N, C-alpha and C positions, 0 to 999 in steps of 0.2 A: 504493500500500500504506500510505500515511500514515494514512488514516482507519481502517485495519484493525488497527493496533497502537498500544500505548502503551509508553513506556519507564519501567522501574522500576530503581532502584539496588538491587543485590542483593550478597550475599557468595557468591563462587564458591570452592568447595574443590577443591584439586588435591593429593592426598596430605595432608601435614600443613600445607599452606599455605592461607591464606584471603586472598582478594583482592576488593576492592570494584570492581564493574564495572556498567555500564549494560546492561540486558537488554531485548529486545523481547518484549512479552507481548500475545497476541491479545486483541482487544476482544470483549466480549459485551454485547448489548443486549436489552431486552425489547420485542418487537414485538407490539403489540395489534391484532388483526384484527377488523374489524366487517363484518357482512354484513346488508344491508337494515336498517341502524340498530341492529342488535343486536350487542353485544359477544360474539364467539364464543370467542376464545382469545388468550392471551398466549404467544408463542413466544420462547424464549430462543435467540438466534442471533447470527451474525456480521452486521455492518452492510453487507452487500453483497447485491445482487439481492433486496431486500426486497419489491418489488412482485411479482416472480416467485415468491418464497416464499409470499406471501399467496395468489396465484392457485393455485399448485400444492397448497397445503394445502387450500383450498376444493374443488379438483377431486378430490383423493384422498380427501377425506372425504364426497363426494357432494353438496355444495351446488350445484356447477355441473358441466355436462357438456360443453358446446360453447361456442366463443367468443361466440356470439349470446346466451348466458345472461348475459353481463356487459354492463351498460349504462354503468357509469362506475366509474373507480378513482381515488381521491384519496389523497394521502399527506402526512403531517406529519413530515418527517425529524427535526426538532428534538425532538419528543415521541415519536417512534417509533410512530406510529399509521397504520394503513391502513384506508380505508373503501371497501368495494365495494358498489355497488348493482347488483342483477341480478334475474334471473327469480325470482319467489317460489318458495321451496323448501317444498313441502308438509310435508316431514318435518323442517323446521328445528328445531323444539322437541325432537323425539325424537332427532335426530342427536346433539346435545350441548347441555349448558348451558354457561355460562361456565367455561372451564378455564384453568389456569396450567400451561404445558407446559414441562417440563425439556428442556434441550438434550441430555441424555444419554438412555440407553435405559431409563428407569424405567417402571413399570407404567402411568403416566398415558397414555402413547402407545398401549400395547398394548390398553388398554380403551376407546379413543376410540369407535369405531363398530363394535364386533365384530359386532353383528347386521347392520349395513349392509354389512360386508365380504362377507358371504355373498351379498348381492344384486349387488355390484359385481364380484366376482372369479369368472371362469369359466376352465376349461382353455383354453389357447391352441391354435390350429390352425395357426400359422405353421410352414412348412417351411424357413424361412430358415436357411442354414448359412454358415460362414466357414472359410477355411483356417487351419490351426494357426499359420502365420506371422502372420496378422492378429491373432490372439489375443495373440501375443508383442508385437506393435506397441502394442497398448493397454496392456499391462503396462509397456512401456518409457515410454509417455507419462506414466503415473502417476509413474514414478520421476524423470523429467526436467522436469516442468512443475509443480513444487510450491514456488515461491519463498517463499510465506507459511509453509508448513510448515517449510522450511529455516530461515526467520528466527525462528520461534516454537515449532515442534514441537507446535502446539496445534489443528490443524484436520484435518478429513476432506475429501477431494476426490473428484470423480467426473465422468463425462462420458458423452455419447451418441456412438457411433461408427458410421461406415459406410465400408466399403471401406478400412479402415485409417486413416481420418481422423477427428479429433475435430470433430464439428459443433456440439456444445453442451458447455459445461463449467460446473462450479459448485464452490464450497467453502464449508465452514461448520464451526463448532465442534460442531454436532450431526449425527450420521449421518443421521437422518431428514430433516433440513433439506436436505441435499445432494440427496436424491431429489425433495423438493417443489420445490426451485429448478429442477431439470431439467424436472420436469413443467410448471411455470409457464412456463419459457422456451419449451418446445415448444408449449404451449397458445397463447402469445402470437404466436409466429412461424408457426404452422401447420405445424410440422415433423412429418414422419412418424416414428412410433416402432415400429410393428408389425413392421418388418423391419430393426431396428437392434440395436445392442449397447450395454449399459450397462457401463462399467468404473468401479471403486470402490476406494478406498484401504483400506477397513476390513474387518471380518468380516461374515458374512451370518447374521443372526438370522431368525427367522420373521417378525418385523415388517418387516424390510428386504425379505424375499421377497414379502410382501404388497404393498409399495409397487411392486415391479417388476411384479407381476401386474396391479395396477390400471393401470399404464402400458402394459400389453400388449406388453412387450418380451420376446422369447423367449430371449435370452442375457444372462447376468450374469457378468462377469469381475471377481474381487475379489482383492486382495492378501492378505486375511485368510482365516480358516477359516470354514466354515459350521457351523451347529448341526444336530443330528439332526432337529429339527422342521422347520427350513428345508428340509432335503433331502426329507423326507416330503411337504411341501407342494409343493415343486418337481416331484417325480415325479407327483403328482396333477394339477398344473396344467400339465404339459408345458413346463417351463422348464429350460433348461440352466444349471447352476451350475458355474462354474470357480473354484477357490480356489487360494491360495498362488501367484498368478501373478506371477512375478518373473524378470526377464531371460529365460532360455531354459528356464524350468521352470514347470509348472503341474499342477494336479490337476483332472480332469474328473469330477464327481460324479454328475450326472444328465443324461439325454437326450444321450448322447455323439455321436449321429448328426449333431448340428449342428456338430461340429468335425471338419474333414477334414484328413488328412495331405496 
């Protein structure tokens, strides 16, 4: 965790008292992604799983589809650069010009490839279901496996689960980056996603729902609340959204047949 945080001296208030203390603050870096020698985007992110983030970003934005599309990946950790050489993308110019992407949920992310989203996202046909007990296990995992959050309070986290076990995990200052890192990790390892569960520490916006749909994961379990647009999209795309998942409590918003008592 040394590389993930920096220490700042701050003033901490407790009632009328002020005390000077050292505080851990989460790091943020600009990661510039190149595809076939073209600068595609600069992602503001945590300095972990940066190769997975680059691959997941390119995958979710339609530049690559299968591992064979990637010929070479190189990284310069000092200057936060990633170069990917791969199968020529016929729509590369149309997909996006050079962008600077905020780690938060600004409009830059939502407008990335809106036209391309319609081509990439289809209603899911998975009939995968899980017992309610398993859903609680993923909620408990989020609560108990967040040492960096406990140290800084400054990150989101998520994972891919199967039969109550976390098979992939990621964390980042940016909500979207968590999903791109999970996508990139699965892409690299050849992990199955279509009959898995994603669990996530944050809220579920329409942008997050689209990430899940592109990953073809049928069940999303989140600690936070969904938006109405996310629920509308989830219903149309046959995705189960579970929100406010904490300890032995949760809300099932869409496609409840996938959660069994």
